[in-house]
mmJSON file of the N, C-alpha and C atoms, coordinates in Angstrom:
{"data_MODEL":{"atom_site":{
"group_PDB":["ATOM","ATOM","ATOM","ATOM","ATOM","ATOM","ATOM","ATOM","ATOM","ATOM","ATOM","ATOM","ATOM","ATOM","ATOM","ATOM","ATOM","ATOM","ATOM","ATOM","ATOM","ATOM","ATOM","ATOM","ATOM","ATOM","ATOM","ATOM","ATOM","ATOM","ATOM","ATOM","ATOM","ATOM","ATOM","ATOM","ATOM","ATOM","ATOM","ATOM","ATOM","ATOM","ATOM","ATOM","ATOM","ATOM","ATOM","ATOM","ATOM","ATOM","ATOM","ATOM","ATOM","ATOM","ATOM","ATOM","ATOM","ATOM","ATOM","ATOM","ATOM","ATOM","ATOM","ATOM","ATOM","ATOM","ATOM","ATOM","ATOM","ATOM","ATOM","ATOM","ATOM","ATOM","ATOM","ATOM","ATOM","ATOM","ATOM","ATOM","ATOM","ATOM","ATOM","ATOM","ATOM","ATOM","ATOM","ATOM","ATOM","ATOM","ATOM","ATOM","ATOM","ATOM","ATOM","ATOM","ATOM","ATOM","ATOM","ATOM","ATOM","ATOM","ATOM","ATOM","ATOM","ATOM","ATOM","ATOM","ATOM","ATOM","ATOM","ATOM","ATOM","ATOM","ATOM","ATOM","ATOM","ATOM","ATOM","ATOM","ATOM","ATOM","ATOM","ATOM","ATOM","ATOM","ATOM","ATOM","ATOM","ATOM","ATOM","ATOM","ATOM","ATOM","ATOM","ATOM","ATOM","ATOM","ATOM","ATOM","ATOM","ATOM","ATOM","ATOM","ATOM","ATOM","ATOM","ATOM","ATOM","ATOM","ATOM","ATOM","ATOM","ATOM","ATOM","ATOM","ATOM","ATOM","ATOM","ATOM","ATOM","ATOM","ATOM","ATOM","ATOM","ATOM","ATOM","ATOM","ATOM","ATOM","ATOM","ATOM","ATOM","ATOM","ATOM","ATOM","ATOM","ATOM","ATOM","ATOM","ATOM","ATOM","ATOM","ATOM","ATOM","ATOM","ATOM","ATOM","ATOM","ATOM","ATOM","ATOM","ATOM","ATOM","ATOM","ATOM","ATOM","ATOM","ATOM","ATOM","ATOM","ATOM","ATOM","ATOM","ATOM","ATOM","ATOM","ATOM","ATOM","ATOM","ATOM","ATOM","ATOM","ATOM","ATOM","ATOM","ATOM","ATOM","ATOM","ATOM","ATOM","ATOM","ATOM","ATOM","ATOM","ATOM","ATOM","ATOM","ATOM","ATOM","ATOM","ATOM","ATOM","ATOM","ATOM","ATOM","ATOM","ATOM","ATOM","ATOM","ATOM","ATOM","ATOM","ATOM","ATOM","ATOM"],
"id":[1,2,3,4,5,6,7,8,9,10,11,12,13,14,15,16,17,18,19,20,21,22,23,24,25,26,27,28,29,30,31,32,33,34,35,36,37,38,39,40,41,42,43,44,45,46,47,48,49,50,51,52,53,54,55,56,57,58,59,60,61,62,63,64,65,66,67,68,69,70,71,72,73,74,75,76,77,78,79,80,81,82,83,84,85,86,87,88,89,90,91,92,93,94,95,96,97,98,99,100,101,102,103,104,105,106,107,108,109,110,111,112,113,114,115,116,117,118,119,120,121,122,123,124,125,126,127,128,129,130,131,132,133,134,135,136,137,138,139,140,141,142,143,144,145,146,147,148,149,150,151,152,153,154,155,156,157,158,159,160,161,162,163,164,165,166,167,168,169,170,171,172,173,174,175,176,177,178,179,180,181,182,183,184,185,186,187,188,189,190,191,192,193,194,195,196,197,198,199,200,201,202,203,204,205,206,207,208,209,210,211,212,213,214,215,216,217,218,219,220,221,222,223,224,225,226,227,228,229,230,231,232,233,234,235,236,237,238,239,240,241,242,243,244,245,246],
"type_symbol":["N","C","C","N","C","C","N","C","C","N","C","C","N","C","C","N","C","C","N","C","C","N","C","C","N","C","C","N","C","C","N","C","C","N","C","C","N","C","C","N","C","C","N","C","C","N","C","C","N","C","C","N","C","C","N","C","C","N","C","C","N","C","C","N","C","C","N","C","C","N","C","C","N","C","C","N","C","C","N","C","C","N","C","C","N","C","C","N","C","C","N","C","C","N","C","C","N","C","C","N","C","C","N","C","C","N","C","C","N","C","C","N","C","C","N","C","C","N","C","C","N","C","C","N","C","C","N","C","C","N","C","C","N","C","C","N","C","C","N","C","C","N","C","C","N","C","C","N","C","C","N","C","C","N","C","C","N","C","C","N","C","C","N","C","C","N","C","C","N","C","C","N","C","C","N","C","C","N","C","C","N","C","C","N","C","C","N","C","C","N","C","C","N","C","C","N","C","C","N","C","C","N","C","C","N","C","C","N","C","C","N","C","C","N","C","C","N","C","C","N","C","C","N","C","C","N","C","C","N","C","C","N","C","C","N","C","C","N","C","C","N","C","C","N","C","C"],
"label_atom_id":["N","CA","C","N","CA","C","N","CA","C","N","CA","C","N","CA","C","N","CA","C","N","CA","C","N","CA","C","N","CA","C","N","CA","C","N","CA","C","N","CA","C","N","CA","C","N","CA","C","N","CA","C","N","CA","C","N","CA","C","N","CA","C","N","CA","C","N","CA","C","N","CA","C","N","CA","C","N","CA","C","N","CA","C","N","CA","C","N","CA","C","N","CA","C","N","CA","C","N","CA","C","N","CA","C","N","CA","C","N","CA","C","N","CA","C","N","CA","C","N","CA","C","N","CA","C","N","CA","C","N","CA","C","N","CA","C","N","CA","C","N","CA","C","N","CA","C","N","CA","C","N","CA","C","N","CA","C","N","CA","C","N","CA","C","N","CA","C","N","CA","C","N","CA","C","N","CA","C","N","CA","C","N","CA","C","N","CA","C","N","CA","C","N","CA","C","N","CA","C","N","CA","C","N","CA","C","N","CA","C","N","CA","C","N","CA","C","N","CA","C","N","CA","C","N","CA","C","N","CA","C","N","CA","C","N","CA","C","N","CA","C","N","CA","C","N","CA","C","N","CA","C","N","CA","C","N","CA","C","N","CA","C","N","CA","C","N","CA","C","N","CA","C","N","CA","C","N","CA","C","N","CA","C","N","CA","C"],
"label_alt_id":[null,null,null,null,null,null,null,null,null,null,null,null,null,null,null,null,null,null,null,null,null,null,null,null,null,null,null,null,null,null,null,null,null,null,null,null,null,null,null,null,null,null,null,null,null,null,null,null,null,null,null,null,null,null,null,null,null,null,null,null,null,null,null,null,null,null,null,null,null,null,null,null,null,null,null,null,null,null,null,null,null,null,null,null,null,null,null,null,null,null,null,null,null,null,null,null,null,null,null,null,null,null,null,null,null,null,null,null,null,null,null,null,null,null,null,null,null,null,null,null,null,null,null,null,null,null,null,null,null,null,null,null,null,null,null,null,null,null,null,null,null,null,null,null,null,null,null,null,null,null,null,null,null,null,null,null,null,null,null,null,null,null,null,null,null,null,null,null,null,null,null,null,null,null,null,null,null,null,null,null,null,null,null,null,null,null,null,null,null,null,null,null,null,null,null,null,null,null,null,null,null,null,null,null,null,null,null,null,null,null,null,null,null,null,null,null,null,null,null,null,null,null,null,null,null,null,null,null,null,null,null,null,null,null,null,null,null,null,null,null,null,null,null,null,null,null],
"label_comp_id":["UNK","UNK","UNK","UNK","UNK","UNK","UNK","UNK","UNK","UNK","UNK","UNK","UNK","UNK","UNK","UNK","UNK","UNK","UNK","UNK","UNK","UNK","UNK","UNK","UNK","UNK","UNK","UNK","UNK","UNK","UNK","UNK","UNK","UNK","UNK","UNK","UNK","UNK","UNK","UNK","UNK","UNK","UNK","UNK","UNK","UNK","UNK","UNK","UNK","UNK","UNK","UNK","UNK","UNK","UNK","UNK","UNK","UNK","UNK","UNK","UNK","UNK","UNK","UNK","UNK","UNK","UNK","UNK","UNK","UNK","UNK","UNK","UNK","UNK","UNK","UNK","UNK","UNK","UNK","UNK","UNK","UNK","UNK","UNK","UNK","UNK","UNK","UNK","UNK","UNK","UNK","UNK","UNK","UNK","UNK","UNK","UNK","UNK","UNK","UNK","UNK","UNK","UNK","UNK","UNK","UNK","UNK","UNK","UNK","UNK","UNK","UNK","UNK","UNK","UNK","UNK","UNK","UNK","UNK","UNK","UNK","UNK","UNK","UNK","UNK","UNK","UNK","UNK","UNK","UNK","UNK","UNK","UNK","UNK","UNK","UNK","UNK","UNK","UNK","UNK","UNK","UNK","UNK","UNK","UNK","UNK","UNK","UNK","UNK","UNK","UNK","UNK","UNK","UNK","UNK","UNK","UNK","UNK","UNK","UNK","UNK","UNK","UNK","UNK","UNK","UNK","UNK","UNK","UNK","UNK","UNK","UNK","UNK","UNK","UNK","UNK","UNK","UNK","UNK","UNK","UNK","UNK","UNK","UNK","UNK","UNK","UNK","UNK","UNK","UNK","UNK","UNK","UNK","UNK","UNK","UNK","UNK","UNK","UNK","UNK","UNK","UNK","UNK","UNK","UNK","UNK","UNK","UNK","UNK","UNK","UNK","UNK","UNK","UNK","UNK","UNK","UNK","UNK","UNK","UNK","UNK","UNK","UNK","UNK","UNK","UNK","UNK","UNK","UNK","UNK","UNK","UNK","UNK","UNK","UNK","UNK","UNK","UNK","UNK","UNK","UNK","UNK","UNK","UNK","UNK","UNK"],
"label_asym_id":["A","A","A","A","A","A","A","A","A","A","A","A","A","A","A","A","A","A","A","A","A","A","A","A","A","A","A","A","A","A","A","A","A","A","A","A","A","A","A","A","A","A","A","A","A","A","A","A","A","A","A","A","A","A","A","A","A","A","A","A","A","A","A","A","A","A","A","A","A","A","A","A","A","A","A","A","A","A","A","A","A","A","A","A","A","A","A","A","A","A","A","A","A","A","A","A","A","A","A","A","A","A","A","A","A","A","A","A","A","A","A","A","A","A","A","A","A","A","A","A","A","A","A","A","A","A","A","A","A","A","A","A","A","A","A","A","A","A","A","A","A","A","A","A","A","A","A","A","A","A","A","A","A","A","A","A","A","A","A","A","A","A","A","A","A","A","A","A","A","A","A","A","A","A","A","A","A","A","A","A","A","A","A","A","A","A","A","A","A","A","A","A","A","A","A","A","A","A","A","A","A","A","A","A","A","A","A","A","A","A","A","A","A","A","A","A","A","A","A","A","A","A","A","A","A","A","A","A","A","A","A","A","A","A","A","A","A","A","A","A","A","A","A","A","A","A"],
"label_entity_id":["1","1","1","1","1","1","1","1","1","1","1","1","1","1","1","1","1","1","1","1","1","1","1","1","1","1","1","1","1","1","1","1","1","1","1","1","1","1","1","1","1","1","1","1","1","1","1","1","1","1","1","1","1","1","1","1","1","1","1","1","1","1","1","1","1","1","1","1","1","1","1","1","1","1","1","1","1","1","1","1","1","1","1","1","1","1","1","1","1","1","1","1","1","1","1","1","1","1","1","1","1","1","1","1","1","1","1","1","1","1","1","1","1","1","1","1","1","1","1","1","1","1","1","1","1","1","1","1","1","1","1","1","1","1","1","1","1","1","1","1","1","1","1","1","1","1","1","1","1","1","1","1","1","1","1","1","1","1","1","1","1","1","1","1","1","1","1","1","1","1","1","1","1","1","1","1","1","1","1","1","1","1","1","1","1","1","1","1","1","1","1","1","1","1","1","1","1","1","1","1","1","1","1","1","1","1","1","1","1","1","1","1","1","1","1","1","1","1","1","1","1","1","1","1","1","1","1","1","1","1","1","1","1","1","1","1","1","1","1","1","1","1","1","1","1","1"],
"label_seq_id":[1,1,1,2,2,2,3,3,3,4,4,4,5,5,5,6,6,6,7,7,7,8,8,8,9,9,9,10,10,10,11,11,11,12,12,12,13,13,13,14,14,14,15,15,15,16,16,16,17,17,17,18,18,18,19,19,19,20,20,20,21,21,21,22,22,22,23,23,23,24,24,24,25,25,25,26,26,26,27,27,27,28,28,28,29,29,29,30,30,30,31,31,31,32,32,32,33,33,33,34,34,34,35,35,35,36,36,36,37,37,37,38,38,38,39,39,39,40,40,40,41,41,41,42,42,42,43,43,43,44,44,44,45,45,45,46,46,46,47,47,47,48,48,48,49,49,49,50,50,50,51,51,51,52,52,52,53,53,53,54,54,54,55,55,55,56,56,56,57,57,57,58,58,58,59,59,59,60,60,60,61,61,61,62,62,62,63,63,63,64,64,64,65,65,65,66,66,66,67,67,67,68,68,68,69,69,69,70,70,70,71,71,71,72,72,72,73,73,73,74,74,74,75,75,75,76,76,76,77,77,77,78,78,78,79,79,79,80,80,80,81,81,81,82,82,82],
"pdbx_PDB_ins_code":[null,null,null,null,null,null,null,null,null,null,null,null,null,null,null,null,null,null,null,null,null,null,null,null,null,null,null,null,null,null,null,null,null,null,null,null,null,null,null,null,null,null,null,null,null,null,null,null,null,null,null,null,null,null,null,null,null,null,null,null,null,null,null,null,null,null,null,null,null,null,null,null,null,null,null,null,null,null,null,null,null,null,null,null,null,null,null,null,null,null,null,null,null,null,null,null,null,null,null,null,null,null,null,null,null,null,null,null,null,null,null,null,null,null,null,null,null,null,null,null,null,null,null,null,null,null,null,null,null,null,null,null,null,null,null,null,null,null,null,null,null,null,null,null,null,null,null,null,null,null,null,null,null,null,null,null,null,null,null,null,null,null,null,null,null,null,null,null,null,null,null,null,null,null,null,null,null,null,null,null,null,null,null,null,null,null,null,null,null,null,null,null,null,null,null,null,null,null,null,null,null,null,null,null,null,null,null,null,null,null,null,null,null,null,null,null,null,null,null,null,null,null,null,null,null,null,null,null,null,null,null,null,null,null,null,null,null,null,null,null,null,null,null,null,null,null],
"Cartn_x":[115.511,114.099,113.509,112.586,111.935,111.149,111.094,110.282,108.836,108.095,106.715,105.751,106.141,105.24,105.734,104.791,105.133,105.517,105.877,106.269,105.036,105.023,103.899,104.437,103.647,104.084,104.407,105.428,105.873,104.771,103.847,102.758,101.863,101.93,101.11,101.893,103.129,103.981,103.452,103.596,103.154,104.027,103.412,104.143,104.1,104.507,104.589,105.942,106.054,107.343,107.675,106.854,107.117,108.335,109.08,110.213,109.726,110.429,110.108,111.397,111.357,112.425,111.989,112.934,112.626,113.359,112.854,113.429,113.608,114.8,115.054,116.091,115.749,116.68,117.489,116.812,117.474,118.198,118.048,118.715,117.686,117.859,116.99,117.672,116.942,117.434,116.649,117.342,116.682,116.64,115.541,115.353,115.291,114.308,114.05,112.702,112.499,111.224,111.004,109.748,109.422,109.573,110.478,110.72,110.076,108.928,108.149,108.819,109.854,110.528,111.687,112.071,113.204,112.784,113.657,113.495,112.215,111.729,110.563,109.3,109.149,107.941,108.089,109.284,109.495,110.499,111.144,112.138,112.339,112.754,113.102,114.458,114.559,115.799,116.071,117.345,117.707,117.354,116.917,116.541,117.714,118.91,120.076,120.61,120.002,120.486,119.325,118.591,117.355,117.546,118.763,118.958,119.602,119.729,120.331,119.599,119.259,118.578,119.538,119.054,119.876,120.358,119.517,119.856,120.796,121.688,122.48,121.956,122.571,122.032,122.208,122.976,123.219,122.362,121.623,120.832,119.475,118.525,117.192,116.884,116.597,116.292,114.815,114.523,113.147,112.888,112.658,112.389,111.082,110.964,109.768,108.808,109.316,108.487,108.887,108.005,108.273,107.644,108.119,107.504,107.815,106.985,107.227,108.554,109.263,110.514,110.193,110.977,110.684,110.918,110.197,110.384,111.706,112.347,113.576,113.248,114.253,114.007,113.413,112.522,111.891,112.854,113.845,114.826,116.22,116.799,118.099,119.212,119.037,120.087,120.29,119.279,119.434,120.184,120.305,120.991,122.501,122.979,124.402,124.912,125.909,126.522,127.747,128.051,129.258,129.326],
"Cartn_y":[90.948,91.282,91.329,92.214,92.324,91.05,90.685,89.545,89.808,88.742,88.934,89.149,88.848,89.04,90.18,90.976,92.034,93.365,93.389,94.641,95.334,96.659,97.472,98.622,99.155,100.327,101.487,102.232,103.326,104.361,104.463,105.428,105.112,103.887,103.502,103.524,103.966,103.966,104.924,104.561,105.455,106.703,107.825,109.089,109.566,108.657,108.985,108.498,108.271,107.955,106.454,105.635,104.193,103.862,102.845,102.367,101.48,101.566,100.729,100.354,99.235,98.877,99.345,99.858,100.409,99.62,99.686,98.962,99.901,99.85,100.639,99.919,99.639,99.101,97.902,96.947,95.727,95.819,96.916,97.095,97.368,96.689,96.894,97.849,98.857,99.838,99.628,99.335,98.975,100.152,100.191,101.128,102.589,102.896,104.263,104.728,106.027,106.61,107.873,108.278,109.506,110.674,111.567,112.753,113.941,114.354,115.408,116.775,116.939,118.228,118.366,117.304,117.354,117.858,118.562,118.995,119.769,120.493,121.337,120.588,119.398,118.636,117.167,116.76,115.391,114.644,113.667,112.827,111.573,110.504,109.28,109.471,109.15,109.28,107.999,107.701,106.534,106.783,105.737,105.86,106.345,105.849,106.241,107.618,108.283,109.58,110.556,110.714,111.492,112.989,113.47,114.91,115.309,114.35,114.672,113.916,114.593,113.985,113.012,111.821,110.827,111.346,112.077,112.555,113.748,113.835,115.05,115.868,116.988,117.859,117.286,116.203,115.618,114.386,113.906,112.698,112.817,112.106,112.051,110.587,110.253,108.881,108.64,107.843,107.591,106.08,105.492,104.051,103.727,102.482,102.066,101.253,100.632,99.779,99.948,99.529,99.56,98.333,98.014,96.99,97.327,96.831,97.091,96.47,97.167,96.621,95.39,94.321,93.112,93.336,92.584,92.635,91.95,92.369,91.682,90.276,89.412,88.062,88.124,87.201,87.228,86.795,85.991,85.546,85.77,86.903,87.259,86.306,85.593,84.673,83.531,83.166,82.079,82.545,83.854,84.366,84.43,84.284,84.378,82.999,82.566,81.276,81.545,80.61,80.846,80.012],
"Cartn_z":[78.625,78.542,79.954,80.187,81.497,81.79,83.064,83.456,83.069,82.811,82.374,83.525,84.748,85.88,86.761,87.215,88.163,87.547,86.281,85.639,85.055,85.197,84.729,83.88,82.96,82.198,83.142,82.811,83.687,83.901,82.982,83.139,84.334,84.845,85.996,87.307,87.27,88.468,89.528,90.814,91.887,91.937,92.146,92.255,93.702,94.583,96.003,96.514,97.79,98.399,98.389,97.718,97.688,96.832,97.266,96.489,95.354,94.243,93.093,92.375,91.669,90.753,89.376,88.603,87.289,86.208,84.987,83.859,82.685,82.087,80.883,80.032,78.802,77.804,78.31,78.929,79.375,80.71,81.416,82.703,83.791,84.918,86.085,87.045,87.472,88.44,89.722,90.808,92.069,93.037,93.793,94.894,94.452,93.642,93.2,93.735,93.766,94.182,93.362,93.238,92.517,93.47,93.165,93.985,93.291,93.78,93.121,93.182,94.011,94.115,93.137,92.474,91.551,90.183,89.547,88.155,87.885,88.86,88.638,88.271,88.776,88.48,88.787,89.116,89.526,88.683,89.332,88.673,89.506,88.861,89.584,90.239,91.519,92.272,93.034,93.249,94.039,95.498,96.183,97.593,98.43,98.191,98.979,98.652,97.714,97.265,97.17,98.255,98.255,98.035,98.091,97.958,96.633,95.715,94.424,93.333,92.284,91.144,90.459,90.133,89.458,88.111,87.442,86.107,86.192,85.243,85.14,83.961,83.703,82.66,81.258,81.116,79.807,79.533,80.504,80.279,80.946,80.391,80.969,81.223,82.458,82.843,82.573,81.57,81.18,81.153,82.328,82.354,81.643,81.195,80.472,81.325,82.407,83.261,84.719,85.6,87.041,87.68,88.889,89.731,91.18,92.076,93.491,93.901,94.766,95.279,96.127,95.978,96.751,98.244,99.045,100.493,100.847,101.924,102.344,102.837,102.905,103.432,104.835,105.144,106.464,107.557,107.215,108.205,107.629,107.954,107.407,107.819,108.928,109.386,108.415,107.627,106.664,105.419,105.226,104.054,104.256,105.487,105.787,106.186,105.459,105.815,106.657,107.496,108.274,109.421],
"occupancy":[1.0,1.0,1.0,1.0,1.0,1.0,1.0,1.0,1.0,1.0,1.0,1.0,1.0,1.0,1.0,1.0,1.0,1.0,1.0,1.0,1.0,1.0,1.0,1.0,1.0,1.0,1.0,1.0,1.0,1.0,1.0,1.0,1.0,1.0,1.0,1.0,1.0,1.0,1.0,1.0,1.0,1.0,1.0,1.0,1.0,1.0,1.0,1.0,1.0,1.0,1.0,1.0,1.0,1.0,1.0,1.0,1.0,1.0,1.0,1.0,1.0,1.0,1.0,1.0,1.0,1.0,1.0,1.0,1.0,1.0,1.0,1.0,1.0,1.0,1.0,1.0,1.0,1.0,1.0,1.0,1.0,1.0,1.0,1.0,1.0,1.0,1.0,1.0,1.0,1.0,1.0,1.0,1.0,1.0,1.0,1.0,1.0,1.0,1.0,1.0,1.0,1.0,1.0,1.0,1.0,1.0,1.0,1.0,1.0,1.0,1.0,1.0,1.0,1.0,1.0,1.0,1.0,1.0,1.0,1.0,1.0,1.0,1.0,1.0,1.0,1.0,1.0,1.0,1.0,1.0,1.0,1.0,1.0,1.0,1.0,1.0,1.0,1.0,1.0,1.0,1.0,1.0,1.0,1.0,1.0,1.0,1.0,1.0,1.0,1.0,1.0,1.0,1.0,1.0,1.0,1.0,1.0,1.0,1.0,1.0,1.0,1.0,1.0,1.0,1.0,1.0,1.0,1.0,1.0,1.0,1.0,1.0,1.0,1.0,1.0,1.0,1.0,1.0,1.0,1.0,1.0,1.0,1.0,1.0,1.0,1.0,1.0,1.0,1.0,1.0,1.0,1.0,1.0,1.0,1.0,1.0,1.0,1.0,1.0,1.0,1.0,1.0,1.0,1.0,1.0,1.0,1.0,1.0,1.0,1.0,1.0,1.0,1.0,1.0,1.0,1.0,1.0,1.0,1.0,1.0,1.0,1.0,1.0,1.0,1.0,1.0,1.0,1.0,1.0,1.0,1.0,1.0,1.0,1.0,1.0,1.0,1.0,1.0,1.0,1.0,1.0,1.0,1.0,1.0,1.0,1.0],
"B_iso_or_equiv":[0.0,0.0,0.0,0.0,0.0,0.0,0.0,0.0,0.0,0.0,0.0,0.0,0.0,0.0,0.0,0.0,0.0,0.0,0.0,0.0,0.0,0.0,0.0,0.0,0.0,0.0,0.0,0.0,0.0,0.0,0.0,0.0,0.0,0.0,0.0,0.0,0.0,0.0,0.0,0.0,0.0,0.0,0.0,0.0,0.0,0.0,0.0,0.0,0.0,0.0,0.0,0.0,0.0,0.0,0.0,0.0,0.0,0.0,0.0,0.0,0.0,0.0,0.0,0.0,0.0,0.0,0.0,0.0,0.0,0.0,0.0,0.0,0.0,0.0,0.0,0.0,0.0,0.0,0.0,0.0,0.0,0.0,0.0,0.0,0.0,0.0,0.0,0.0,0.0,0.0,0.0,0.0,0.0,0.0,0.0,0.0,0.0,0.0,0.0,0.0,0.0,0.0,0.0,0.0,0.0,0.0,0.0,0.0,0.0,0.0,0.0,0.0,0.0,0.0,0.0,0.0,0.0,0.0,0.0,0.0,0.0,0.0,0.0,0.0,0.0,0.0,0.0,0.0,0.0,0.0,0.0,0.0,0.0,0.0,0.0,0.0,0.0,0.0,0.0,0.0,0.0,0.0,0.0,0.0,0.0,0.0,0.0,0.0,0.0,0.0,0.0,0.0,0.0,0.0,0.0,0.0,0.0,0.0,0.0,0.0,0.0,0.0,0.0,0.0,0.0,0.0,0.0,0.0,0.0,0.0,0.0,0.0,0.0,0.0,0.0,0.0,0.0,0.0,0.0,0.0,0.0,0.0,0.0,0.0,0.0,0.0,0.0,0.0,0.0,0.0,0.0,0.0,0.0,0.0,0.0,0.0,0.0,0.0,0.0,0.0,0.0,0.0,0.0,0.0,0.0,0.0,0.0,0.0,0.0,0.0,0.0,0.0,0.0,0.0,0.0,0.0,0.0,0.0,0.0,0.0,0.0,0.0,0.0,0.0,0.0,0.0,0.0,0.0,0.0,0.0,0.0,0.0,0.0,0.0,0.0,0.0,0.0,0.0,0.0,0.0,0.0,0.0,0.0,0.0,0.0,0.0],
"pdbx_formal_charge":[null,null,null,null,null,null,null,null,null,null,null,null,null,null,null,null,null,null,null,null,null,null,null,null,null,null,null,null,null,null,null,null,null,null,null,null,null,null,null,null,null,null,null,null,null,null,null,null,null,null,null,null,null,null,null,null,null,null,null,null,null,null,null,null,null,null,null,null,null,null,null,null,null,null,null,null,null,null,null,null,null,null,null,null,null,null,null,null,null,null,null,null,null,null,null,null,null,null,null,null,null,null,null,null,null,null,null,null,null,null,null,null,null,null,null,null,null,null,null,null,null,null,null,null,null,null,null,null,null,null,null,null,null,null,null,null,null,null,null,null,null,null,null,null,null,null,null,null,null,null,null,null,null,null,null,null,null,null,null,null,null,null,null,null,null,null,null,null,null,null,null,null,null,null,null,null,null,null,null,null,null,null,null,null,null,null,null,null,null,null,null,null,null,null,null,null,null,null,null,null,null,null,null,null,null,null,null,null,null,null,null,null,null,null,null,null,null,null,null,null,null,null,null,null,null,null,null,null,null,null,null,null,null,null,null,null,null,null,null,null,null,null,null,null,null,null],
"auth_seq_id":[1,1,1,2,2,2,3,3,3,4,4,4,5,5,5,6,6,6,7,7,7,8,8,8,9,9,9,10,10,10,11,11,11,12,12,12,13,13,13,14,14,14,15,15,15,16,16,16,17,17,17,18,18,18,19,19,19,20,20,20,21,21,21,22,22,22,23,23,23,24,24,24,25,25,25,26,26,26,27,27,27,28,28,28,29,29,29,30,30,30,31,31,31,32,32,32,33,33,33,34,34,34,35,35,35,36,36,36,37,37,37,38,38,38,39,39,39,40,40,40,41,41,41,42,42,42,43,43,43,44,44,44,45,45,45,46,46,46,47,47,47,48,48,48,49,49,49,50,50,50,51,51,51,52,52,52,53,53,53,54,54,54,55,55,55,56,56,56,57,57,57,58,58,58,59,59,59,60,60,60,61,61,61,62,62,62,63,63,63,64,64,64,65,65,65,66,66,66,67,67,67,68,68,68,69,69,69,70,70,70,71,71,71,72,72,72,73,73,73,74,74,74,75,75,75,76,76,76,77,77,77,78,78,78,79,79,79,80,80,80,81,81,81,82,82,82],
"auth_comp_id":["UNK","UNK","UNK","UNK","UNK","UNK","UNK","UNK","UNK","UNK","UNK","UNK","UNK","UNK","UNK","UNK","UNK","UNK","UNK","UNK","UNK","UNK","UNK","UNK","UNK","UNK","UNK","UNK","UNK","UNK","UNK","UNK","UNK","UNK","UNK","UNK","UNK","UNK","UNK","UNK","UNK","UNK","UNK","UNK","UNK","UNK","UNK","UNK","UNK","UNK","UNK","UNK","UNK","UNK","UNK","UNK","UNK","UNK","UNK","UNK","UNK","UNK","UNK","UNK","UNK","UNK","UNK","UNK","UNK","UNK","UNK","UNK","UNK","UNK","UNK","UNK","UNK","UNK","UNK","UNK","UNK","UNK","UNK","UNK","UNK","UNK","UNK","UNK","UNK","UNK","UNK","UNK","UNK","UNK","UNK","UNK","UNK","UNK","UNK","UNK","UNK","UNK","UNK","UNK","UNK","UNK","UNK","UNK","UNK","UNK","UNK","UNK","UNK","UNK","UNK","UNK","UNK","UNK","UNK","UNK","UNK","UNK","UNK","UNK","UNK","UNK","UNK","UNK","UNK","UNK","UNK","UNK","UNK","UNK","UNK","UNK","UNK","UNK","UNK","UNK","UNK","UNK","UNK","UNK","UNK","UNK","UNK","UNK","UNK","UNK","UNK","UNK","UNK","UNK","UNK","UNK","UNK","UNK","UNK","UNK","UNK","UNK","UNK","UNK","UNK","UNK","UNK","UNK","UNK","UNK","UNK","UNK","UNK","UNK","UNK","UNK","UNK","UNK","UNK","UNK","UNK","UNK","UNK","UNK","UNK","UNK","UNK","UNK","UNK","UNK","UNK","UNK","UNK","UNK","UNK","UNK","UNK","UNK","UNK","UNK","UNK","UNK","UNK","UNK","UNK","UNK","UNK","UNK","UNK","UNK","UNK","UNK","UNK","UNK","UNK","UNK","UNK","UNK","UNK","UNK","UNK","UNK","UNK","UNK","UNK","UNK","UNK","UNK","UNK","UNK","UNK","UNK","UNK","UNK","UNK","UNK","UNK","UNK","UNK","UNK","UNK","UNK","UNK","UNK","UNK","UNK"],
"auth_asym_id":["A","A","A","A","A","A","A","A","A","A","A","A","A","A","A","A","A","A","A","A","A","A","A","A","A","A","A","A","A","A","A","A","A","A","A","A","A","A","A","A","A","A","A","A","A","A","A","A","A","A","A","A","A","A","A","A","A","A","A","A","A","A","A","A","A","A","A","A","A","A","A","A","A","A","A","A","A","A","A","A","A","A","A","A","A","A","A","A","A","A","A","A","A","A","A","A","A","A","A","A","A","A","A","A","A","A","A","A","A","A","A","A","A","A","A","A","A","A","A","A","A","A","A","A","A","A","A","A","A","A","A","A","A","A","A","A","A","A","A","A","A","A","A","A","A","A","A","A","A","A","A","A","A","A","A","A","A","A","A","A","A","A","A","A","A","A","A","A","A","A","A","A","A","A","A","A","A","A","A","A","A","A","A","A","A","A","A","A","A","A","A","A","A","A","A","A","A","A","A","A","A","A","A","A","A","A","A","A","A","A","A","A","A","A","A","A","A","A","A","A","A","A","A","A","A","A","A","A","A","A","A","A","A","A","A","A","A","A","A","A","A","A","A","A","A","A"],
"auth_atom_id":["N","CA","C","N","CA","C","N","CA","C","N","CA","C","N","CA","C","N","CA","C","N","CA","C","N","CA","C","N","CA","C","N","CA","C","N","CA","C","N","CA","C","N","CA","C","N","CA","C","N","CA","C","N","CA","C","N","CA","C","N","CA","C","N","CA","C","N","CA","C","N","CA","C","N","CA","C","N","CA","C","N","CA","C","N","CA","C","N","CA","C","N","CA","C","N","CA","C","N","CA","C","N","CA","C","N","CA","C","N","CA","C","N","CA","C","N","CA","C","N","CA","C","N","CA","C","N","CA","C","N","CA","C","N","CA","C","N","CA","C","N","CA","C","N","CA","C","N","CA","C","N","CA","C","N","CA","C","N","CA","C","N","CA","C","N","CA","C","N","CA","C","N","CA","C","N","CA","C","N","CA","C","N","CA","C","N","CA","C","N","CA","C","N","CA","C","N","CA","C","N","CA","C","N","CA","C","N","CA","C","N","CA","C","N","CA","C","N","CA","C","N","CA","C","N","CA","C","N","CA","C","N","CA","C","N","CA","C","N","CA","C","N","CA","C","N","CA","C","N","CA","C","N","CA","C","N","CA","C","N","CA","C","N","CA","C","N","CA","C","N","CA","C","N","CA","C","N","CA","C","N","CA","C","N","CA","C"],
"pdbx_PDB_model_num":[1,1,1,1,1,1,1,1,1,1,1,1,1,1,1,1,1,1,1,1,1,1,1,1,1,1,1,1,1,1,1,1,1,1,1,1,1,1,1,1,1,1,1,1,1,1,1,1,1,1,1,1,1,1,1,1,1,1,1,1,1,1,1,1,1,1,1,1,1,1,1,1,1,1,1,1,1,1,1,1,1,1,1,1,1,1,1,1,1,1,1,1,1,1,1,1,1,1,1,1,1,1,1,1,1,1,1,1,1,1,1,1,1,1,1,1,1,1,1,1,1,1,1,1,1,1,1,1,1,1,1,1,1,1,1,1,1,1,1,1,1,1,1,1,1,1,1,1,1,1,1,1,1,1,1,1,1,1,1,1,1,1,1,1,1,1,1,1,1,1,1,1,1,1,1,1,1,1,1,1,1,1,1,1,1,1,1,1,1,1,1,1,1,1,1,1,1,1,1,1,1,1,1,1,1,1,1,1,1,1,1,1,1,1,1,1,1,1,1,1,1,1,1,1,1,1,1,1,1,1,1,1,1,1,1,1,1,1,1,1,1,1,1,1,1,1]
}}}
């Protein structure tokens, strides 16, 4: 189930270049953005794949919720042990 805080209905998602995490059927999809040039009107695309629509001709990606992508850790050195 989606977390109760931070998630919003997909109808309120930003349709600009901001990154967002998406939710569909119990799965979280990280680092997506609305690409208004895809599919003749827009589609959700992965940030690392800005030149190809995530969806193929056999599926339609229709997430139900979105939330802002979290900020990276402020001190990355604490995230690495060694």
